[in-house]
C-alpha positions in Angstrom: 14.5 3.9 -72.2 13.8 2.5 -68.2 10.6 4.0 -66.9 12.5 5.3 -63.6 10.5 6.9 -60.3 11.7 10.3 -58.6 13.1 8.7 -56.1 15.4 6.9 -58.2 16.6 9.9 -60.4 17.1 11.6 -57.1 19.7 9.2 -55.7 21.1 9.5 -59.6 21.5 12.7 -59.2 19.9 14.3 -62.1 16.4 14.7 -60.3 14.4 16.1 -62.2 11.9 16.8 -59.6 14.1 18.7 -57.3 14.4 20.5 -60.5 10.4 21.0 -60.8 10.5 22.1 -57.1 12.9 25.1 -57.8 10.9 26.6 -60.6 7.6 26.0 -58.1 10.1 27.6 -55.4 11.1 30.6 -57.5 7.0 31.2 -58.5 5.5 31.0 -55.0 3.2 34.2 -55.5 0.9 31.7 -58.1 0.6 29.2 -55.1 -2.8 28.0 -56.0 -2.5 27.1 -59.3 1.3 25.7 -59.0 -0.3 23.6 -56.7 -2.6 21.5 -59.0 0.3 21.7 -61.6 2.5 20.1 -59.2 -0.2 17.7 -58.2 -1.2 16.5 -62.1 2.1 16.2 -62.6 3.1 14.5 -59.8 0.3 11.6 -60.4 1.3 11.3 -63.8 5.1 11.1 -63.5 6.0 9.4 -60.8 4.6 6.1 -59.3 4.5 6.2 -55.5 4.4 2.6 -55.7 8.6 3.0 -56.0 9.1 3.9 -53.0 8.2 0.9 -51.1 12.2 -1.4 -52.4 14.0 2.1 -51.1 11.7 2.6 -47.6 12.2 -1.0 -46.9 16.1 -0.7 -48.0 16.7 1.9 -45.2 14.5 0.4 -42.5 17.1 -2.7 -43.0 20.0 0.0 -42.7 18.9 1.0 -39.5 18.4 -2.6 -38.2 14.6 -2.9 -38.6 12.2 -5.0 -40.9 10.1 -3.1 -42.8 7.1 -4.6 -45.4 4.5 -2.6 -47.1 2.7 -5.7 -48.7 -0.2 -2.9 -49.9 -0.1 -0.2 -52.6 1.5 3.4 -52.1 -1.3 6.7 -53.7 -0.5 9.9 -53.4 -2.5 12.5 -51.7 -3.0 16.0 -53.0 -6.0 17.7 -51.1 -6.4 18.9 -48.6 -3.5 18.7 -48.1 -0.3 16.7 -50.0 1.1 13.5 -48.8 1.3 9.7 -49.0 -1.5 7.1 -48.2 0.1 3.2 -47.2 -1.8 0.0 -47.0 -0.6 -3.2 -44.8 3.1 -1.6 -43.3 4.3 -4.6 -40.6 7.2 -4.2 -38.8 9.7 -5.9 -36.6 12.2 -5.1 -34.0 12.1 -1.3 -34.0 12.2 -0.4 -30.1 11.4 -4.0 -29.1 8.4 -3.8 -30.8 6.6 -5.1 -33.9 3.2 -4.2 -35.3 0.7 -4.1 -38.6 -0.8 -1.0 -40.2 -3.9 -1.1 -41.8 -3.7 2.5 -43.0 -1.4 4.9 -42.5 -1.4 8.4 -44.1 0.9 10.9 -43.9 0.6 14.5 -45.2 3.0 18.1 -45.8 1.3 21.5 -45.9 2.3 22.8 -49.7 2.7 26.6 -48.5 5.3 25.6 -46.2 6.7 23.6 -48.7 7.1 26.3 -50.9 7.7 28.5 -48.5 10.9 27.0 -46.8 12.4 25.6 -49.9 14.0 28.3 -52.6 16.3 27.5 -55.1 19.0 25.9 -52.5 16.9 24.4 -50.3 17.1 20.8 -52.3 21.6 20.9 -52.3 21.3 21.6 -48.6 22.8 18.6 -46.5 19.5 18.7 -44.0 17.2 18.5 -46.7 15.1 15.5 -44.6 15.1 17.4 -41.4 13.6 20.2 -43.4 10.9 17.4 -45.4 10.2 15.8 -41.7 9.4 19.4 -40.5 6.6 20.0 -43.3 4.7 16.8 -41.7 1.4 18.5 -41.7 -0.7 15.3 -40.4 -0.8 11.6 -39.5 -3.3 8.8 -39.7 -3.2 5.6 -38.5 -6.1 2.7 -39.1 -7.0 -0.4 -37.4 -3.3 -0.6 -36.1 -1.7 -3.5 -33.6 0.9 -3.1 -31.7 3.0 -5.6 -29.6 5.5 -4.2 -26.8 8.4 -6.7 -25.9 10.2 -5.2 -23.1 13.3 -6.7 -21.5 12.4 -8.0 -18.9 8.9 -8.0 -18.4 5.9 -9.4 -20.3 4.9 -8.9 -23.4 2.0 -5.5 -24.0 -0.5 -5.9 -26.7 -2.5 -3.0 -28.0 -5.1 -3.3 -30.8 -7.2 -1.4 -32.8 -4.8 1.5 -32.6 -6.6 5.2 -34.2 -4.6 8.3 -34.7 -5.5 11.2 -35.6 -2.8 14.5 -36.3 -3.2 17.3 -37.8 -2.0 20.8 -38.4 1.8 19.9 -36.6 3.6 22.1 -36.2 6.6 23.0 -34.5 6.9 26.5 -33.7 4.7 26.5 -30.9 1.0 26.4 -32.5 -1.4 24.3 -31.1 -2.5 21.2 -32.9 -4.9 18.5 -32.1 -4.3 15.2 -30.7 -6.3 11.6 -31.2 -6.0 8.5 -30.0 -8.0 5.6 -29.1 -6.6 1.9 -28.5 -7.5 -1.7 -26.6 -4.9 -2.7 -24.2 -5.6 -5.4 -21.4 -7.9 -8.0 -22.8 -10.6 -5.3 -24.0 -9.6 -2.3 -21.9 -10.6 0.9 -24.5 -8.5 3.8 -24.3 -9.4 7.2 -26.0 -7.3 10.9 -25.6 -8.2 13.8 -26.8 -5.6 16.7 -26.0 -4.7 20.5 -28.0 -0.8 19.7 -28.5 2.0 22.7 -28.9 5.5 22.0 -29.7 8.3 24.8 -30.0 11.3 23.1 -31.1 13.4 26.1 -30.9 12.5 27.4 -27.1 12.5 23.3 -26.5 9.1 23.5 -24.9 6.3 20.7 -25.5 2.4 21.7 -23.9 -0.3 19.5 -23.7 -3.8 21.7 -23.3 -7.1 20.3 -23.0 -6.4 16.8 -22.1 -9.3 14.4 -21.7 -9.2 10.7 -21.3 -11.4 7.5 -20.6 -9.6 4.9 -19.8 -11.9 2.2 -18.8 -14.3 3.7 -16.2 -11.6 5.9 -15.3 -11.8 10.2 -16.1 -8.5 12.2 -16.7 -8.9 15.7 -17.4 -5.7 18.5 -17.2 -2.9 20.1 -18.9 1.5 19.9 -18.7 3.8 21.9 -20.3 7.6 20.7 -20.2 10.1 22.8 -20.7 13.4 21.4 -21.5 16.3 24.7 -20.8 15.2 24.0 -17.3 13.6 20.2 -17.1 10.8 21.9 -15.5 7.6 20.6 -16.1 4.0 22.7 -14.7 0.6 21.3 -14.8 -2.6 20.1 -13.2 -4.5 16.7 -13.2 -8.2 15.7 -12.6 -8.3 11.9 -12.3 -11.8 10.4 -11.6 -13.0 6.8 -10.8 -10.3 4.6 -11.1 -11.2 1.0 -9.7 -7.5 0.2 -7.8 -9.0 -3.1 -7.3 -9.9 -3.9 -10.8 -6.5 -2.6 -12.1 -4.8 -5.3 -10.1 -6.5 -8.1 -11.1 -5.9 -7.1 -14.7 -2.5 -7.0 -14.2 -2.1 -10.0 -12.3 -2.0 -11.2 -16.3 1.0 -9.7 -16.5 2.6 -9.5 -13.0 1.4 -12.6 -11.0 3.7 -11.0 -8.2 0.3 -8.7 -7.8 -1.7 -9.3 -4.6 -5.3 -7.6 -4.7 -5.8 -6.2 -1.3 -8.5 -7.6 0.7 -10.2 -5.5 2.5 -13.5 -5.2 5.7 -15.5 -3.3 2.9 -16.4 -4.8 -0.7 -15.8 -0.7 -1.7 -12.8 0.2 -0.5 -10.6 1.0 -3.2 -13.2 1.0 -5.9 -13.6 4.8 -6.5 -9.5 6.3 -6.5 -9.5 10.2 -8.0 -7.4 13.2 -6.9 -7.6 16.6 -8.5 -3.4 18.1 -8.4 -1.7 20.9 -9.4 2.4 20.8 -9.7 5.4 22.9 -10.3 9.0 20.5 -10.9 12.0 21.9 -11.6 15.1 19.2 -12.0 17.5 21.1 -10.0 15.5 23.3 -8.2 11.8 23.2 -6.3 9.0 20.6 -6.4 5.7 21.8 -5.0 2.5 19.3 -5.3 -0.3 20.8 -4.1 -4.7 19.5 -4.4 -6.3 16.3 -2.7 -6.8 12.7 -3.3 -10.2 11.4 -3.1 -10.5 7.8 -1.5 -13.6 6.1 -2.1 -15.3 9.8 -1.8 -13.1 10.1 1.4 -11.3 13.3 0.9 -7.5 13.8 1.8 -5.4 17.5 1.3 -2.0 16.5 -0.1 0.9 19.1 -0.1 4.6 18.2 -0.7 7.7 20.9 -1.0 10.9 19.9 -2.3 14.7 20.6 -3.6 15.8 18.6 -5.9 19.0 20.5 -5.3 19.1 19.9 -1.9 16.9 16.6 -2.1 14.8 18.0 0.6 11.0 17.0 0.9 8.5 17.4 3.1 4.4 16.1 2.7 1.6 16.4 4.8 -1.6 14.5 4.5 -4.4 15.5 6.4 -8.3 14.9 6.5 -11.2 15.6 8.7 -12.0 11.9 8.8 -11.3 8.5 7.4 -12.5 5.2 7.6 -9.7 3.2 8.2 -11.4 0.5 9.0 -12.9 -0.3 5.9 -9.4 -0.9 4.4 -8.8 -3.6 6.9 -7.9 -7.1 6.3 -11.6 -8.9 6.3 -12.6 -11.2 9.5 -11.7 -13.7 7.3 -8.2 -13.1 7.0 -7.5 -12.1 10.4 -6.5 -15.8 12.1 -3.0 -16.0 13.1 -2.2 -17.7 10.1 -3.1 -14.5 8.1 -2.1 -11.7 10.1 -0.5 -9.7 7.7 -2.3 -5.8 7.4 -2.6 -4.6 3.4 0.1 -2.9 1.7 -2.4 -0.7 0.8 -2.1 1.0 4.4 1.4 1.8 3.4 1.0 4.0 0.6 1.9 7.4 1.8 5.3 6.1 3.0 6.1 5.6 -0.4 7.3 9.0 -1.2 9.7 8.5 2.0 11.3 5.6 0.3 11.9 6.4 -3.3 13.0 9.9 -2.2 17.1 9.8 -3.0 17.9 12.5 0.2 15.9 13.6 3.1 12.1 13.3 3.2 9.7 14.0 5.9 6.4 13.4 6.4 3.3 15.0 8.4 -0.4 12.7 9.0 -2.8 15.0 10.6 -5.8 13.2 10.7 -9.3 14.4 13.0 -10.9 11.1 12.7 -10.1 7.9 11.8 -13.3 5.6 11.5 -13.2 1.6 12.6 -15.6 -1.1 12.9 -16.6 -0.7 16.4 -14.8 2.4 17.5 -13.3 5.8 16.4 -9.8 7.1 17.1 -9.6 10.8 17.0 -6.9 13.4 16.6 -4.3 11.2 14.6 -1.3 12.9 14.2 2.2 11.5 13.0 5.4 12.3 11.9 7.9 10.2 9.9 11.3 11.5 8.5 13.3 9.1 5.6 16.9 9.0 4.6 19.1 6.2 3.4 16.9 3.7 4.0 15.6 4.3 7.8 12.4 5.3 8.3 12.1 7.0 11.8 8.5 8.1 13.3 9.1 10.5 15.8 6.4 11.0 16.7 2.4 9.0 17.2 0.1 10.8 18.8 -3.6 9.3 19.2 -7.0 9.8 21.7 -8.7 6.4 21.7 -10.8 4.7 24.1 -11.0 7.4 26.4 -7.2 7.4 26.6 -4.0 8.5 25.2 -1.8 6.7 22.5 2.1 7.6 22.4 4.2 6.3 20.4 7.5 6.3 18.5 9.7 4.0 16.2 12.2 3.2 13.8 12.3 0.9 10.7 16.0 0.0 9.7 16.0 -1.3 5.3 19.5 -1.1 4.4 20.6 -3.9 6.3 20.2 -7.2 4.2 17.5 -7.9 7.2 15.0 -5.4 8.1 15.3 -4.1 11.3 12.6 -2.4 13.4 12.5 -0.5 17.6 9.2 0.6 18.6 8.4 2.4 21.7 4.9 2.3 22.7 3.1 4.0 25.9 -1.1 3.5 26.7 -2.5 5.7 28.9 -6.6 5.8 30.7 -7.4 3.2 28.1 -10.9 2.3 29.3 -10.7 -1.9 29.0 -14.6 -1.8 28.9 -14.8 -0.3 25.5 -11.2 -1.2 24.3 -11.4 -5.3 24.5 -15.1 -5.9 23.1 -14.2 -3.0 20.1 -10.3 -4.9 19.5 -10.7 -8.4 20.4 -14.6 -8.8 21.1 -13.8 -9.8 24.6 -16.6 -9.1 27.4 -16.5 -8.6 30.4 -13.5 -6.9 31.3 -13.3 -3.3 33.3 -10.3 -1.0 34.4 -8.4 2.1 33.7 -5.3 0.2 31.9 -2.0 2.1 31.3 0.9 0.3 29.2 4.5 0.7 28.5 6.6 -0.9 26.3 10.3 -1.2 24.4 10.7 -3.7 21.7 12.8 -4.3 18.8 12.9 -7.1 16.1 14.0 -8.1 12.9 12.8 -9.9 10.0 11.7 -10.1 5.9 7.8 -10.6 7.5 5.7 -10.5 10.5 6.0 -13.7 12.0 9.6 -13.4 11.7 9.7 -10.4 13.6 7.7 -11.9 16.3 10.2 -14.5 16.5 13.2 -12.0 17.2 11.4 -9.8 19.3 13.4 -8.4 22.6 12.4 -5.8 24.8 10.2 -5.1 28.2 8.1 -3.6 29.4 5.0 -3.0 32.0 1.4 -2.1 32.5 -1.3 -1.6 35.6 -5.0 -1.4 35.2 -7.1 0.3 38.1 -10.2 -0.3 39.9 -10.5 -3.6 37.3 -13.6 -6.3 37.5 -13.6 -9.8 35.8 -17.2 -10.5 35.3 -17.0 -13.7 33.9 -15.8 -15.6 37.3 -16.0 -14.8 40.8 -12.3 -15.4 41.9 -13.0 -15.8 45.4 -16.2 -18.0 44.3 -13.4 -20.2 42.8 -11.2 -20.1 45.8 -13.7 -21.4 48.5 -14.7 -24.3 46.3 -11.2 -25.0 45.7 -10.6 -25.1 49.7 -13.8 -27.1 50.1 -12.1 -29.0 48.0 -8.7 -29.8 49.7 -10.2 -30.4 53.2 -11.2 -26.7 54.3 -14.1 -25.4 56.0 -16.0 -25.6 53.0 -17.7 -22.9 51.1 -20.1 -20.6 53.4 -23.7 -20.6 51.8 -24.8 -17.4 50.2 -25.3 -16.0 47.1 -22.2 -15.5 45.0 -21.9 -11.9 43.4 -21.7 -11.6 39.7 -17.9 -11.6 38.9 -14.8 -9.9 40.8 -13.5 -6.4 42.0 -10.1 -6.5 42.3 -7.5 -4.8 43.6 -5.7 -2.9 41.1 -3.2 -4.7 38.9 0.0 -4.1 38.3 2.9 -6.4 36.6 6.1 -6.8 34.4 7.2 -8.6 31.0 9.5 -8.9 28.5 9.7 -10.9 25.0 11.9 -12.6 23.8 12.4 -15.6 20.7 8.3 -14.9 20.6 7.3 -15.4 23.8 5.2 -12.6 25.5 7.3 -13.3 29.1 5.3 -12.4 32.1 7.5 -12.0 35.1 5.4 -10.3 37.7 1.8 -10.1 38.1 0.6 -8.7 41.2 -3.5 -7.8 42.9 -6.0 -9.2 44.9 -9.5 -10.1 45.9 -11.4 -9.1 49.4 -8.1 -10.6 51.7 -6.9 -13.3 48.8 -3.5 -11.7 47.1 -3.2 -13.2 43.8 0.3 -12.9 42.3 0.8 -14.9 38.7 3.6 -15.2 36.0 3.9 -17.3 32.6 4.5 -17.1 29.1 2.3 -16.2 25.8 3.5 -17.6 22.6 2.9 -14.6 19.9 3.0 -16.9 16.6 0.2 -19.3 18.3 -1.5 -17.6 21.0 -1.0 -20.2 23.3 -0.5 -19.2 26.8 0.8 -20.7 30.2 -0.1 -19.1 33.2 0.7 -20.0 37.0 -1.1 -17.9 39.5 -0.7 -18.1 43.1 -2.9 -17.3 45.7 -2.6 -16.6 49.4 -5.2 -16.0 52.1 -4.4 -13.1 54.9 -7.1 -13.8 57.5 -9.6 -16.5 58.3 -12.1 -15.7 55.9 -11.6 -15.2 52.2 -13.8 -11.8 52.4 -15.7 -10.0 55.0 -19.1 -11.6 53.5 -17.0 -14.7 52.2 -16.4 -18.7 53.5 -14.0 -19.6 56.6 -10.8 -20.7 55.9 -9.2 -23.8 57.8 -6.1 -22.5 59.5 -4.0 -25.3 57.5 -4.5 -23.3 54.1 -4.3 -19.8 56.1 -1.0 -18.4 54.7 -0.6 -20.4 52.7 0.3 -20.1 48.8 -2.4 -22.1 46.8 -1.1 -22.3 42.7 -3.6 -22.1 40.2 -2.4 -23.4 36.5 -4.5 -21.3 34.0 -4.3 -22.6 29.9 -5.4 -21.9 26.4 -5.2 -19.7 23.6 -6.1 -16.4 23.4 -8.4 -16.7 20.0 -11.0 -19.2 22.9 -14.0 -18.0 23.5 -15.0 -17.7 27.2 -12.8 -17.9 30.5 -9.8 -19.5 30.6 -9.6 -22.8 32.5 -7.5 -22.0 35.7 -6.9 -25.9 37.7 -5.1 -26.0 41.1 -1.9 -27.4 40.9 -1.3 -30.9 41.1 1.2 -31.4 43.5 -0.2 -29.1 45.9 -3.7 -30.2 45.8 -2.1 -33.8 46.9 -0.3 -32.8 49.8 -3.4 -30.6 51.0 -5.3 -33.2 50.5 -2.6 -35.9 53.0 -2.7 -32.9 55.1 -6.6 -32.8 55.7 -7.1 -35.9 55.7 -4.5 -37.5 58.4 -6.3 -34.4 60.5 -9.1 -36.2 60.3 -8.6 -39.4 60.5 -6.7 -38.8 63.9 -9.1 -36.7 65.0 -11.7 -39.6 64.2 -9.6 -42.4 66.3 -7.7 -40.5 68.9 -9.9 -37.5 69.8 -8.3 -34.3 70.0 -5.1 -35.0 72.1 -2.3 -32.9 70.3 0.6 -35.3 70.6 -1.5 -38.5 69.4 -2.8 -36.5 67.0 0.4 -35.4 65.2 1.7 -39.0 65.4 -0.5 -40.1 63.8 -0.4 -37.9 61.0 3.5 -38.5 60.3 2.0 -42.6 60.4 -0.8 -41.4 57.4 1.3 -39.1 55.4 4.5 -41.7 55.2 1.9 -44.3 54.4 0.4 -41.4 51.6 4.0 -41.3 50.5 
């Protein structure tokens, strides 16, 4: 007669093993003795390897591919179960894998308590068998995950140990170790509790080591009200290092270029949270960015889709996270995306959201911004900055604006006001420009659209105005330049003297427009001594090239009380200068008298001097000669 396994006999409805367990169940009072008898009986009567074809067939029926190349062996002590060697599978939830050794155990006592004489006749016998699972062990396991539309992810050297598994809320230990992302080692330990009846999952005493990062925390999930309550502590996450690793899978990722090499290399958090799927959302605690603590508080409601967040800190070294000097050239002006990370909740939240940022001090490389307050809201792709205030350079910044991301091409509007800015502090710190003093006021209202900074700059339209009180320009003496120019044009010549360094100007005021990527200076007025100055021109915001036409006009016979004498021919006469250059160049701008005016002045001066030389000072004769010589010059 053919030697058949217990599986075969169970399938043939003549299951001797079922009858055997019925007998054991009816005599459950003698559990230890019966356990030994059952182990002996099964080991000599049923070959575990007979399970192989049935397990492989069952996998095929479910659409999977399962291959068991090693031996299957019964385990009886300390818990009964099954060990399997060399298991391979494919097409299981887009995964494939290879298990060197698998061990499954069940609880003797629970098995005898769960199955009475009628248990094996129940249609949910397989569910009960799964419920009796007591332990799982994996050794030297490799898994390849290939999600649709995403890179292939590999997990190697997986070791898993779970024991004393319970489904009635009792805690049991879980240990997992694996390697991924080209030798990133991960190890997780926790106490797990699963209560199927109350639909709760609890994870306590969680500790995880992921490369250099350390994570600890707890979590409770309740399916009855779709809630999550817990806490997490994260330490020493090197964001730059992780981005570099993930670039192999997502090349689109870029490592933020920062002024400080240590920026974004030590991220941490200490947070508590309580989320309910159809109710309140609460998050509180702090995040630690490179040793800088930022308090975080969030309150929301999934039912009304309202979210309010706040970030606050005594100080933050914001300058460390700006682009390095090598990337601040015009072709690389885009700021780091990391600077906009606080806006992520505003963009991701499906309803209305609000964010408040309150920093006592922002430390930049060469200056400090204090009392920084920002309030922003977001709804359906429209982000509005309703308030942005700060104190800097002995003055104040006030701004508001919006970004509409709902359109195909994002649209931006910005209104900025600066008041009381000390130029002697601001310009050296912001653009390494020395020698300009004054108290600066500025207002602008602009709008633009585009997918990147250059396209936004090219589309900017708007207008504004500015004033500079008590300005002084140390790089050149404008009065001296005027006197030298009048000497060139045939005036009285510069009065011999020691010219003072720089120029103290009268208050500067001006108006401008923004159009097609250009800063259009409509009017600028100022003066030095008896010399009035007006200017207009254009600055290209993309290339930083500028072309400014300045007009000087003398009101008096001398340039100032201590200046040079000026010929009557140049008094009350507009003398234009053309200034060209690039905002990124070093040194003062190149300003030369306008060529047409020079030629006209030279003609008048030459005519007058020749007339006096040949014909004396007779006015009528002199005028005739002037007209003759002007005709010759023309």
